[in-house]
C-alpha positions as CSV (number, residue, x, y, z in Angstrom):
1,M,69.4,1.6,-160.7
2,S,69.8,4.8,-158.8
3,I,73.1,5.8,-157.2
4,L,71.5,5.4,-153.8
5,D,70.5,1.8,-154.5
6,W,74.0,1.0,-155.7
7,F,75.5,2.2,-152.4
8,N,73.0,0.3,-150.3
9,K,73.9,-3.0,-152.1
10,K,77.6,-2.7,-151.3
11,E,78.7,-4.8,-148.3
12,K,79.3,-2.7,-145.2
13,P,82.3,-3.4,-143.0
14,E,81.7,-5.0,-139.6
15,Q,81.5,-2.5,-136.8
16,G,83.8,-2.8,-133.8
17,I,86.9,-4.9,-133.4
18,K,87.0,-8.6,-133.7
19,K,88.0,-10.5,-130.5
20,L,91.3,-12.3,-130.8
21,D,91.3,-16.0,-129.8
22,I,93.9,-15.6,-127.0
23,P,94.0,-18.0,-124.0
24,G,93.3,-16.2,-120.7
25,D,96.0,-17.9,-118.8
26,L,99.0,-16.5,-120.6
27,W,99.5,-13.5,-118.3
28,V,99.3,-12.8,-114.6
29,K,99.3,-9.6,-112.5
30,C,101.8,-9.3,-109.7
31,Y,100.0,-8.8,-106.3
32,S,102.7,-6.5,-105.1
33,C,103.7,-4.1,-107.9
34,N,100.8,-4.7,-110.3
35,S,103.1,-5.6,-113.2
36,V,101.6,-7.7,-115.9
37,L,103.9,-10.8,-116.3
38,Y,104.1,-13.4,-119.0
39,L,103.2,-16.6,-117.1
40,K,105.9,-18.7,-118.9
41,D,108.6,-16.2,-117.9
42,L,107.2,-16.2,-114.3
43,V,107.3,-20.0,-114.0
44,A,110.9,-20.0,-115.5
45,N,111.8,-17.5,-112.7
46,S,110.5,-19.9,-110.0
47,K,107.3,-17.8,-109.7
48,V,109.3,-14.8,-108.4
49,C,108.1,-11.4,-109.9
50,L,110.7,-10.2,-112.5
51,E,110.0,-6.6,-111.5
52,C,109.8,-6.4,-107.7
53,Q,110.9,-9.9,-106.6
54,Y,107.5,-10.7,-105.0
55,H,107.3,-14.4,-104.2
56,F,104.1,-16.0,-105.4
57,R,102.7,-18.8,-103.3
58,I,103.4,-22.2,-105.0
59,T,102.2,-25.8,-104.6
60,P,104.3,-28.5,-103.0
61,Q,104.9,-30.0,-106.5
62,E,106.2,-26.7,-107.8
63,R,108.5,-26.4,-104.8
64,I,109.9,-29.8,-105.4
65,S,110.6,-29.1,-109.0
66,Y,112.4,-25.8,-108.2
67,I,114.5,-27.1,-105.3
68,F,115.3,-30.7,-105.7
69,D,117.1,-32.8,-108.4
70,H,114.8,-33.7,-111.3
71,G,112.7,-36.8,-110.7
72,S,114.4,-37.6,-107.4
73,F,111.4,-37.0,-105.0
74,T,109.8,-40.2,-103.6
75,Q,106.7,-39.6,-101.6
76,N,106.2,-41.6,-98.4
77,E,103.7,-44.4,-98.6
78,N,100.7,-44.9,-96.3
79,Q,99.5,-41.3,-96.5
80,L,97.1,-40.4,-93.7
81,K,93.7,-38.8,-94.3
82,S,91.8,-36.5,-91.9
83,I,88.3,-37.5,-90.7
84,D,85.5,-35.6,-88.9
85,F,85.8,-37.4,-85.6
86,L,84.1,-34.5,-83.7
87,N,81.2,-34.1,-86.2
88,F,82.2,-30.5,-86.2
89,S,80.1,-27.9,-88.1
90,D,80.2,-24.2,-88.4
91,T,78.8,-22.7,-91.6
92,E,79.3,-26.1,-93.1
93,S,80.5,-29.5,-91.8
94,Y,84.2,-30.3,-91.4
95,K,83.6,-33.4,-93.6
96,K,82.4,-31.1,-96.4
97,R,85.3,-28.8,-96.0
98,L,87.7,-31.8,-96.3
99,E,86.0,-32.9,-99.5
100,K,86.3,-29.4,-101.0
101,A,90.0,-29.0,-99.9
102,T,90.9,-32.4,-101.5
103,K,89.2,-31.4,-104.8
104,K,90.8,-27.9,-104.8
105,S,94.4,-29.0,-103.9
106,G,94.5,-32.5,-105.3
107,S,96.0,-33.7,-102.0
108,I,94.5,-35.7,-99.2
109,D,95.8,-33.3,-96.5
110,A,98.0,-30.3,-95.9
111,F,101.4,-32.0,-95.7
112,V,103.5,-33.8,-98.3
113,S,106.6,-35.8,-97.2
114,G,109.2,-38.1,-98.6
115,K,112.9,-38.3,-99.7
116,A,114.7,-36.4,-102.4
117,M,118.1,-35.6,-103.8
118,L,119.5,-32.1,-103.1
119,S,122.4,-31.5,-105.4
120,G,123.2,-35.2,-105.2
121,Q,122.7,-35.4,-101.4
122,A,119.8,-37.5,-100.1
123,V,117.5,-35.6,-97.7
124,N,114.2,-36.0,-95.9
125,V,111.6,-33.5,-97.1
126,G,108.3,-32.2,-95.8
127,I,106.2,-29.5,-97.5
128,M,103.0,-27.9,-96.2
129,D,100.3,-27.2,-98.7
130,F,98.5,-23.9,-98.1
131,S,95.9,-24.7,-100.7
132,F,94.5,-27.4,-98.4
133,M,92.5,-25.5,-95.7
134,G,95.2,-22.9,-95.4
135,G,97.9,-25.4,-94.5
136,S,96.2,-25.9,-91.1
137,M,97.8,-28.4,-88.7
138,G,95.4,-31.1,-87.5
139,S,96.0,-34.5,-86.2
140,V,97.0,-36.0,-89.5
141,V,99.5,-33.2,-90.3
142,G,101.0,-33.5,-86.9
143,E,101.3,-37.2,-87.2
144,S,102.8,-37.0,-90.7
145,I,105.4,-34.5,-89.5
146,T,106.3,-36.7,-86.5
147,R,106.6,-39.8,-88.7
148,L,108.9,-37.8,-91.1
149,I,111.1,-36.8,-88.1
150,E,111.2,-40.4,-86.9
151,M,112.2,-41.4,-90.4
152,A,115.1,-38.9,-90.2
153,I,116.1,-40.3,-86.8
154,K,116.3,-43.7,-88.4
155,N,118.0,-43.0,-91.7
156,K,120.2,-40.2,-90.3
157,L,119.6,-38.0,-93.4
158,P,119.2,-34.2,-93.0
159,L,115.6,-33.0,-92.6
160,L,114.1,-30.1,-94.5
161,I,110.6,-28.8,-93.8
162,F,108.9,-26.0,-95.8
163,T,106.2,-24.4,-93.8
164,S,103.1,-22.5,-95.1
165,S,100.3,-22.5,-92.6
166,G,97.5,-20.5,-91.0
167,G,98.0,-22.4,-87.7
168,A,96.1,-25.1,-85.9
169,R,93.0,-26.6,-87.4
170,M,90.1,-25.5,-85.3
171,Q,87.7,-28.2,-86.5
172,E,89.7,-30.7,-84.5
173,G,89.7,-28.8,-81.2
174,I,92.3,-29.5,-78.6
175,L,93.7,-32.4,-80.5
176,S,95.1,-30.0,-83.1
177,L,96.9,-28.0,-80.4
178,M,98.5,-31.2,-79.1
179,Q,100.4,-31.5,-82.3
180,M,102.6,-28.6,-81.2
181,A,104.0,-30.6,-78.3
182,K,104.1,-33.8,-80.3
183,T,106.2,-32.4,-83.2
184,S,108.5,-30.4,-80.8
185,A,109.2,-33.5,-78.7
186,A,110.0,-35.5,-81.9
187,L,112.5,-32.8,-82.9
188,S,114.2,-33.0,-79.5
189,R,114.8,-36.7,-80.2
190,L,116.2,-35.8,-83.7
191,D,118.6,-33.3,-82.1
192,S,119.8,-35.9,-79.6
193,V,121.1,-38.1,-82.5
194,G,122.8,-35.2,-84.3
195,V,120.7,-35.1,-87.4
196,P,120.4,-31.6,-88.9
197,Y,117.0,-29.9,-89.3
198,I,116.6,-26.9,-91.6
199,S,113.3,-25.0,-91.4
200,I,112.2,-22.9,-94.4
201,L,109.4,-20.4,-93.6
202,C,107.2,-19.5,-96.5
203,D,104.3,-17.1,-96.8
204,P,102.4,-17.4,-94.4
205,T,103.8,-19.2,-91.4
206,T,101.5,-18.4,-88.4
207,G,99.7,-19.7,-85.4
208,G,100.6,-23.1,-83.9
209,T,102.9,-23.9,-86.8
210,S,105.2,-21.0,-86.1
211,A,105.0,-21.6,-82.4
212,S,106.3,-25.2,-82.7
213,F,108.4,-27.0,-85.2
214,A,108.7,-24.1,-87.7
215,M,111.0,-22.1,-85.3
216,L,113.0,-25.1,-84.0
217,G,115.4,-25.6,-86.9
218,D,119.2,-25.7,-86.5
219,I,119.0,-23.1,-89.3
220,I,115.9,-21.1,-90.0
221,M,115.5,-19.6,-93.4
222,A,112.6,-17.6,-94.8
223,E,111.5,-16.4,-98.2
224,P,111.4,-12.6,-98.8
225,G,108.3,-10.9,-97.6
226,A,106.8,-13.9,-95.8
227,L,104.3,-13.3,-93.0
228,I,105.6,-15.0,-89.9
229,G,104.1,-14.8,-86.5
230,F,101.7,-16.3,-84.0
231,A,98.7,-13.9,-83.8
232,G,97.9,-11.6,-86.8
233,P,98.9,-8.0,-86.7
234,R,95.3,-6.8,-86.4
235,V,94.7,-8.9,-83.3
236,I,98.0,-7.7,-81.7
237,E,97.1,-4.0,-82.4
238,Q,93.7,-4.5,-80.8
239,T,95.2,-6.2,-77.8
240,I,98.1,-3.8,-77.0
241,R,96.2,-0.7,-78.4
242,Q,99.3,0.4,-80.2
243,K,100.2,0.8,-83.9
244,L,102.7,-1.8,-85.0
245,P,105.9,-0.8,-86.8
246,K,106.1,-1.0,-90.6
247,G,106.9,-4.5,-91.9
248,F,106.1,-6.1,-88.6
249,Q,106.0,-9.9,-88.8
250,R,107.6,-10.0,-92.2
251,S,110.7,-12.1,-92.7
252,E,113.0,-9.1,-93.0
253,F,111.8,-7.7,-89.7
254,L,112.4,-11.0,-88.0
255,L,115.9,-11.3,-89.4
256,E,116.7,-7.8,-88.2
257,H,115.5,-8.8,-84.7
258,G,117.3,-12.1,-84.5
259,M,114.4,-14.4,-84.9
260,I,115.6,-16.2,-88.0
261,D,119.0,-16.8,-89.6
262,M,118.6,-15.6,-93.2
263,V,116.2,-14.4,-95.8
264,V,116.8,-16.2,-99.1
265,N,115.3,-15.5,-102.6
266,R,113.7,-18.6,-104.0
267,R,116.0,-18.5,-107.0
268,E,119.0,-18.9,-104.6
269,L,117.4,-21.3,-102.1
270,K,118.7,-24.5,-103.6
271,D,122.3,-23.4,-103.4
272,K,121.8,-22.1,-99.8
273,L,120.2,-25.3,-98.7
274,T,122.9,-27.4,-100.4
275,L,125.7,-25.5,-98.6
276,S,123.8,-25.6,-95.2
277,V,123.2,-29.4,-95.5
278,R,126.8,-30.0,-96.2
279,L,128.0,-27.9,-93.3
280,L,125.6,-29.4,-90.8
281,S,125.5,-33.0,-91.9
282,P,127.8,-35.4,-90.0
283,K,128.4,-37.2,-93.3
284,F,130.2,-34.1,-94.7
285,S,131.6,-32.6,-91.5
286,G,133.0,-35.9,-90.2
287,K,131.3,-35.4,-86.8
288,Q,129.0,-38.0,-85.3
289,G,126.3,-37.8,-82.6
290,K,125.0,-34.6,-81.0
291,R,126.4,-31.4,-82.4
């Protein structure tokens, strides 16, 4: 055997680098600062970026787990479900959109409501689900919010609503806009019996949602950096033909201009809500009736 044959018979090392069998869902990139974050650490930090404090959007279930006492949330029964009563269709039918939204979010509509314990205090809770058609407010969402308010009127427990919405649901036409008046009227009745209502504005809170029940709280809180407004910045700039100031329609801008009461980091939100509920609730303040 020649020396050349001997070298040819030797096993050659594999070229390149072997791919490691690492799951693809262990890391996530921050949308604000581009930091690569370990998902487990991010979840432990209430899905707030450990580098820049950017608040990731979260599901109603995650919000419940971060804010309320473990295992205390009880969802209201007789949940309502939207239907395509106008046979509306744009690029696809409203019926098809509802089916897709249900599959994507795991919810039957864009609002979850029930009762929970907040640091040992019973409260009424409503949470909008942005993953269901952008948290849009149609007839079912408006009715669900109204029923939650009426429940608060009856049981006299403080009401907390977390908003995250693109506004009214266009596929239901004028009926979706009517929910603005409906929910606002219900909150007026709630105020008349002295039950506190705290509104927590999350990213984004826009359109008919911001123009109705979202801005009617006894205390209005917002998460940092949340987009809050009626029309979008681009629409406003095109209408007034002026450049908007930096940070316009963000929660910090609204706080500076007196539109909301406080901006609260999600990590501190439970403590702030607990204190606010205890200050406003007749049960703790000793006051009854209208404040």
